[in-house]
C-alpha positions as CSV (number, residue, x, y, z in Angstrom):
1,X,89.3,72.7,193.0
2,X,89.4,73.0,189.3
3,X,86.2,74.0,187.5
4,X,84.8,72.8,184.3
5,X,84.8,75.1,181.4
6,X,81.5,75.7,179.6
7,X,81.0,74.9,176.0
8,X,80.2,77.5,173.4
9,X,79.0,80.7,174.9
10,X,77.9,79.1,178.2
11,X,79.4,80.0,181.5
12,X,80.7,77.4,184.0
13,X,80.3,77.8,187.7
14,X,80.9,75.8,191.0
15,X,83.8,74.1,192.9
16,X,84.3,70.4,193.1
17,X,83.3,69.0,196.5
18,X,83.7,65.2,196.8
19,X,81.4,63.3,199.1
20,X,82.4,60.3,201.3
21,X,83.6,57.1,199.6
22,X,80.9,54.8,198.5
23,X,80.6,51.3,199.9
24,X,81.6,49.9,196.5
25,X,84.9,51.2,195.1
26,X,84.2,53.2,192.0
27,X,85.6,56.2,190.1
28,X,84.2,59.6,191.0
29,X,81.5,60.1,188.4
30,X,81.0,63.8,189.4
31,X,84.1,64.7,187.4
32,X,82.7,63.1,184.2
33,X,79.9,64.4,182.0
34,X,76.5,63.7,183.5
35,X,75.1,60.2,183.1
36,X,71.5,59.0,183.6
37,X,70.3,55.6,184.7
38,X,67.1,54.0,186.1
39,X,67.5,52.2,189.4
40,X,65.3,50.1,191.7
41,X,65.9,50.3,195.5
42,X,67.5,47.4,197.2
43,X,68.1,45.0,198.6
44,X,64.4,43.9,198.1
45,X,64.2,42.0,201.4
46,X,64.8,45.3,203.2
47,X,62.4,47.6,201.3
48,X,59.9,44.9,200.3
49,X,56.8,46.4,198.5
50,X,58.0,49.9,199.2
51,X,61.1,49.8,197.0
52,X,61.6,53.1,195.2
53,X,62.5,53.6,191.6
54,X,64.5,56.7,190.4
55,X,66.7,58.1,187.8
56,X,70.3,58.9,188.9
57,X,71.9,62.0,187.4
58,X,75.5,62.1,188.4
59,X,78.3,64.2,186.9
60,X,79.0,67.6,185.3
61,X,76.4,69.4,183.2
62,X,77.8,70.1,179.7
63,X,76.4,71.6,176.5
64,X,75.6,68.0,175.4
65,X,73.7,67.0,178.6
66,X,70.2,68.1,177.4
67,X,70.6,66.1,174.2
68,X,71.9,63.1,176.2
69,X,68.9,63.3,178.5
70,X,66.4,63.5,175.6
71,X,67.9,60.4,174.1
72,X,67.8,58.6,177.4
73,X,64.2,59.6,178.0
74,X,63.0,58.7,174.5
75,X,63.2,55.0,175.1
76,X,61.9,55.0,178.7
77,X,58.8,56.0,180.6
78,X,60.0,58.7,182.9
79,X,56.8,60.7,183.3
80,X,56.4,61.6,187.0
81,X,59.5,59.7,188.1
82,X,62.1,61.0,190.7
83,X,65.5,62.2,189.4
84,X,68.3,62.3,192.0
85,X,71.2,64.7,191.4
86,X,74.8,64.5,192.6
87,X,76.6,67.1,190.6
88,X,79.0,70.0,190.8
89,X,77.2,72.0,188.1
90,X,78.6,73.2,184.8
91,X,77.2,74.9,181.7
92,X,74.6,77.6,182.2
93,X,72.8,77.0,178.9
94,X,73.1,73.2,179.3
95,X,71.5,73.4,182.8
96,X,68.6,75.5,181.6
97,X,67.8,73.2,178.7
98,X,68.0,70.2,181.0
99,X,65.7,71.7,183.5
100,X,63.1,72.5,180.9
101,X,63.2,68.9,179.6
102,X,62.7,67.6,183.2
103,X,59.7,69.9,183.7
104,X,58.0,68.6,180.5
105,X,58.1,65.1,182.0
106,X,56.6,66.3,185.3
107,X,59.5,64.7,187.2
108,X,60.3,65.1,190.9
109,X,63.8,66.4,191.7
110,X,65.9,65.5,194.7
111,X,69.6,65.3,195.8
112,X,71.1,61.9,196.3
113,X,74.1,59.7,195.6
114,X,73.3,56.3,194.0
115,X,75.4,53.3,195.1
116,X,75.2,50.3,192.8
117,X,74.5,47.1,194.7
118,X,75.7,45.0,191.8
119,X,72.4,43.1,191.9
120,X,70.0,42.7,188.9
121,X,66.6,41.1,189.3
122,X,64.1,40.8,186.5
123,X,66.2,43.3,184.5
124,X,66.1,45.9,187.3
125,X,69.4,47.1,188.7
126,X,69.3,47.4,192.4
127,X,71.0,50.3,194.3
128,X,70.9,52.4,197.4
129,X,70.0,56.1,197.3
130,X,72.1,57.9,199.9
131,X,71.0,61.4,201.0
132,X,74.6,62.7,201.7
133,X,75.2,64.2,198.2
134,X,76.0,67.6,196.7
135,X,74.1,69.7,194.2
136,X,76.3,72.7,193.4
137,X,76.2,75.8,191.2
138,X,74.0,75.3,188.2
139,X,72.6,72.0,189.6
140,X,70.7,74.1,192.1
141,X,68.8,75.7,189.2
142,X,68.1,72.3,187.7
143,X,66.5,71.3,190.9
144,X,63.8,74.0,190.3
145,X,62.6,72.0,187.3
146,X,60.8,69.4,189.5
147,X,57.1,69.6,189.9
148,X,58.0,68.5,193.4
149,X,61.4,69.3,194.9
150,X,63.0,67.6,197.9
151,X,66.3,68.1,199.6
152,X,67.3,65.6,202.4
153,X,68.8,67.1,205.5
154,X,72.2,65.5,204.8
155,X,72.4,66.9,201.3
156,X,74.2,70.1,200.4
157,X,72.9,72.7,197.9
158,X,75.6,75.2,197.1
159,X,75.7,78.3,194.9
160,X,78.0,81.1,193.6
161,X,78.4,83.5,190.7
162,X,78.5,82.3,187.1
163,X,81.8,83.1,185.4
164,X,83.6,82.6,182.1
165,X,84.7,79.0,182.3
166,X,88.2,79.5,180.8
167,X,89.0,82.2,183.4
168,X,87.7,80.6,186.6
169,X,91.1,79.3,187.7
170,X,92.4,82.8,188.5
171,X,89.7,85.4,187.8
172,X,91.5,88.5,189.0
173,X,94.5,87.7,186.8
174,X,92.4,87.4,183.6
175,X,91.4,90.0,181.0
176,X,87.8,90.7,180.0
177,X,86.4,92.3,176.9
178,X,83.1,94.0,176.3
179,X,81.9,90.9,174.5
180,X,82.7,88.9,177.7
181,X,80.5,91.2,179.8
182,X,77.7,90.8,177.2
183,X,77.9,87.0,177.6
184,X,77.8,87.0,181.4
185,X,74.9,89.6,181.6
186,X,72.9,87.7,178.9
187,X,73.2,84.5,180.8
188,X,72.2,86.2,184.1
189,X,69.1,87.4,182.3
190,X,68.4,83.9,181.0
191,X,68.8,82.5,184.6
192,X,66.4,85.1,186.0
193,X,63.8,84.2,183.3
194,X,64.2,80.5,183.9
195,X,63.9,80.9,187.7
196,X,60.6,82.7,187.4
197,X,59.4,80.3,184.7
198,X,60.0,77.3,187.1
199,X,58.3,79.0,190.0
200,X,61.5,79.5,192.0
201,X,62.3,82.5,194.2
202,X,64.4,85.2,192.6
203,X,66.3,85.3,195.9
204,X,68.2,82.2,194.7
205,X,69.8,84.3,191.9
206,X,70.4,87.2,194.3
207,X,72.2,84.9,196.8
208,X,74.3,83.2,194.1
209,X,75.4,86.5,192.5
210,X,76.9,87.6,195.8
211,X,79.6,85.0,195.8
212,X,82.6,85.7,193.6
213,X,84.6,82.9,192.1
214,X,87.5,83.3,194.5
215,X,85.3,82.5,197.6
216,X,83.9,79.1,198.6
217,X,80.5,78.3,197.4
218,X,77.6,79.3,199.6
219,X,75.6,76.5,201.2
220,X,71.9,77.3,201.4
221,X,70.3,76.8,204.8
222,X,66.9,75.1,205.2
223,X,65.2,78.4,205.5
224,X,66.9,79.6,202.3
225,X,65.9,76.4,200.5
226,X,62.3,77.2,201.3
227,X,62.6,80.9,200.6
228,X,64.0,80.3,197.2
229,X,61.5,77.5,196.6
230,X,64.1,74.9,195.8
231,X,62.0,72.7,198.1
232,X,58.3,72.7,197.5
233,X,55.7,73.7,200.1
234,X,54.7,71.1,202.7
235,X,58.2,69.6,203.2
236,X,58.9,68.9,206.8
237,X,61.4,71.0,208.7
238,X,64.8,69.4,208.8
239,X,67.9,70.3,210.8
240,X,71.3,70.5,209.1
241,X,73.6,68.1,210.8
242,X,76.8,70.0,210.1
243,X,78.0,73.5,211.2
244,X,77.3,76.7,209.3
245,X,78.8,77.6,205.9
246,X,82.6,78.2,205.9
247,X,82.0,81.8,205.0
248,X,80.2,83.7,207.7
249,X,80.7,87.3,208.9
250,X,79.1,90.5,210.0
251,X,78.5,93.0,207.2
252,X,81.8,94.9,206.8
253,X,81.5,96.6,203.4
254,X,81.8,100.3,202.8
255,X,80.8,99.8,199.1
256,X,84.2,100.8,197.7
257,X,86.1,98.5,195.4
258,X,89.5,97.2,196.5
259,X,92.4,98.3,194.5
260,X,94.4,95.4,193.1
261,X,98.0,96.3,192.6
262,X,99.0,93.2,190.6
263,X,96.7,90.9,188.7
264,X,99.3,88.1,188.6
265,X,102.4,87.0,190.5
266,X,105.3,89.3,189.9
267,X,108.8,90.0,191.2
268,X,109.2,93.0,193.6
269,X,111.2,94.2,196.5
270,X,110.1,93.0,199.9
271,X,108.7,96.0,201.8
272,X,110.6,95.3,205.0
273,X,114.2,94.9,203.8
274,X,114.3,95.3,200.1
275,X,114.9,91.6,199.4
276,X,113.6,90.1,196.1
277,X,110.2,88.6,196.6
278,X,107.3,87.2,194.6
279,X,104.1,89.1,195.3
280,X,100.4,89.2,194.6
281,X,97.6,91.5,195.7
282,X,94.0,90.3,195.9
283,X,90.6,91.8,197.0
284,X,89.4,90.7,200.5
285,X,85.7,89.9,200.3
286,X,82.9,88.2,202.3
287,X,80.1,87.0,200.1
288,X,81.2,89.5,197.5
289,X,81.2,92.5,199.9
290,X,84.6,94.3,199.7
291,X,86.2,94.7,203.2
292,X,89.8,95.4,202.2
293,X,92.8,94.0,200.3
294,X,95.7,91.8,201.1
295,X,99.2,91.2,199.7
296,X,100.9,87.8,199.8
297,X,104.6,87.5,199.2
298,X,107.3,84.8,199.1
299,X,111.0,85.7,199.8
300,X,114.2,83.8,200.5
301,X,114.1,81.6,203.6
302,X,116.5,79.4,205.4
303,X,119.5,78.3,203.2
304,X,117.4,77.0,200.3
305,X,115.1,74.8,202.4
306,X,112.1,77.0,202.5
307,X,110.7,80.4,201.5
308,X,109.5,83.0,203.9
309,X,105.8,84.0,203.4
310,X,104.3,87.3,204.4
311,X,100.6,88.1,204.5
312,X,99.8,91.9,204.8
313,X,96.2,93.0,205.0
314,X,94.3,96.3,205.2
315,X,90.8,95.8,206.4
316,X,88.2,98.7,206.4
317,X,85.6,99.8,208.8
318,X,82.0,98.7,208.2
319,X,79.4,101.0,206.7
320,X,78.2,102.1,210.2
321,X,81.8,103.1,211.1
322,X,82.5,100.0,213.3
323,X,86.2,99.2,213.3
324,X,87.1,95.6,212.4
325,X,88.3,93.3,215.1
326,X,91.9,92.2,215.4
327,X,92.8,89.0,213.4
328,X,93.4,85.9,215.5
329,X,94.3,83.3,212.8
330,X,95.7,83.3,209.3
331,X,96.3,80.0,207.4
332,X,97.4,79.1,203.9
333,X,96.4,75.9,202.3
334,X,98.5,74.8,199.3
335,X,98.0,71.5,197.4
336,X,96.1,70.1,200.4
337,X,98.7,71.1,203.0
338,X,97.7,73.6,205.7
339,X,100.3,76.1,206.8
340,X,99.3,78.3,209.8
341,X,100.9,81.7,209.9
342,X,101.9,83.6,213.0
343,X,100.2,87.0,213.4
344,X,103.2,89.2,213.9
345,X,101.2,92.4,214.3
346,X,97.6,93.5,214.1
347,X,97.6,97.2,214.8
348,X,94.6,99.0,216.2
349,X,92.6,100.7,213.5
350,X,93.6,104.2,212.4
351,X,91.3,107.2,212.4
352,X,89.6,106.0,209.3
353,X,88.9,102.6,211.0
354,X,91.4,100.7,208.8
355,X,93.1,97.7,210.4
356,X,96.6,96.6,209.2
357,X,97.7,93.0,210.0
358,X,100.9,91.2,209.2
359,X,101.3,87.5,209.5
360,X,104.4,85.4,208.6
361,X,105.5,81.8,208.1
362,X,107.5,79.3,206.1
363,X,106.7,77.4,203.0
364,X,108.9,74.4,201.8
365,X,110.7,75.1,198.5
366,X,109.3,71.9,196.9
367,X,105.7,72.9,197.8
368,X,105.9,76.3,196.2
369,X,107.6,74.8,193.1
370,X,104.8,72.2,192.8
371,X,102.2,75.0,193.1
372,X,103.8,76.8,190.2
373,X,104.3,73.8,187.9
374,X,100.8,73.5,186.3
375,X,98.3,76.2,185.2
376,X,95.0,76.2,187.1
377,X,96.4,75.5,190.6
378,X,95.3,77.7,193.5
379,X,96.0,78.2,197.1
380,X,93.6,79.3,199.8
381,X,94.0,82.0,202.4
382,X,91.8,81.8,205.4
383,X,91.5,84.4,208.2
384,X,89.5,84.5,211.4
385,X,88.6,87.3,213.8
386,X,85.8,87.7,216.3
387,X,83.5,89.4,213.7
388,X,84.4,87.7,210.4
389,X,85.8,84.7,208.6
390,X,87.3,85.1,205.2
391,X,88.2,82.3,202.7
392,X,89.9,83.5,199.5
393,X,91.2,81.3,196.6
394,X,94.3,82.7,194.8
395,X,95.4,81.3,191.5
396,X,99.0,80.8,190.2
397,X,98.9,82.9,187.1
398,X,102.4,84.1,186.2
399,X,104.2,82.4,189.1
400,X,106.0,79.8,186.9
401,X,107.5,82.6,184.9
402,X,108.9,84.5,187.8
403,X,109.7,81.8,190.4
404,X,113.1,81.0,188.8
405,X,114.2,84.6,189.4
406,X,113.4,84.2,193.1
407,X,115.2,80.8,193.3
408,X,118.3,82.4,191.6
409,X,118.3,85.4,193.9
410,X,118.0,83.1,197.0
411,X,120.9,81.0,195.7
412,X,123.1,84.0,195.1
413,X,122.2,85.4,198.6
414,X,123.1,82.1,200.3
415,X,126.4,82.0,198.4
416,X,127.3,85.6,199.5
417,X,126.4,84.7,203.1
418,X,128.7,81.7,203.1
419,X,131.6,83.7,201.7
420,X,131.0,86.5,204.2
421,X,131.0,84.0,207.0
422,X,134.4,82.6,205.9
423,X,136.2,85.9,205.3
424,X,136.3,87.3,208.9
425,X,137.7,84.0,210.2
426,X,140.6,84.2,207.7
427,X,141.5,87.8,208.6
428,X,141.6,87.1,212.3
429,X,143.8,84.1,211.7
430,X,146.3,86.2,209.8
431,X,146.4,88.8,212.6
432,X,147.0,86.1,215.2
433,X,150.0,84.9,213.3
């Protein structure tokens, strides 16, 4: 889930979502800089005289992508052709320049994954254009560049906030200067201007700016695709085949900002028994609306085989005073492994309507150590209650520095426990003699 850093002053955005494996084994081109190629539909005996021609645009948008596209278009007749995107986004400035180049050529934009059939006829490379593809983050704004814009029902268009590319891995642990804020606000202004210029709905920017970088990207519904004018008028109504976006909830914000006690992993005393633990606090949000805060901590577990994990959450009442519902499920996903936690307590809200929940579980030692080994890794905390689902990504900033302290403390505690277990037996043996 690592993001691409933007070049120069640009801002990177979007998470990496990989679509199903193609029929022909090939590397995932979405992780590489965007490449362009002209294709003819095939096999010809299937599509006959109705074989389509299109330009594939697969990969990440970088600061060099507009220049690469201009060079590609210079030697080809692309006027009015369809360009199909399969991209996880990238540079803000690169995307805006690419979009303007596409508009100049009067191209049609769509979302699709190109699968090479390894068949060349009369100099034309044959391929299939599969509708199940992703257009994420800044790719959604590039779609606006088409004079006609189409999104197949199986395709996914997903958005979230733009952010400084070198601080996306763990945004709440990073530092920000006044110059950083200038960069972000400048690019938001450029995005707004571009959106209006392309005839898009400003609602697209409003939806994207709700989603902070620690939440999953927001999938646009068919109604939202039409509202934001990502699809052009006259497109037939299509039904999304999958379920709703992973982040859904009732509105639960009271407008206050959550207080973050620690912006990176640090050693502290476990609140229940004073044991040494690694802890981290993080805002709890749903589509950017603050609904509370949670603490995640790891402490000594069972004789060096695992660590005990404790999730403690304070969730606030909604703006209309409605108390939050009791949590039913809490789950941590670390390096692709899901670890359900047991909800130990979810106390009824206090007079202020705040709900406190504690969930506990175990994490293998080697899994936490692997999480701490390399910068940029993150874990995901998911919660579910009758009125809200939250999905929060937490980075590993600082944990590699403090994890050895926890390991040493756990080893010392285990040694003391072993010695303590042996001593009583020795005393009783002496008395018996």
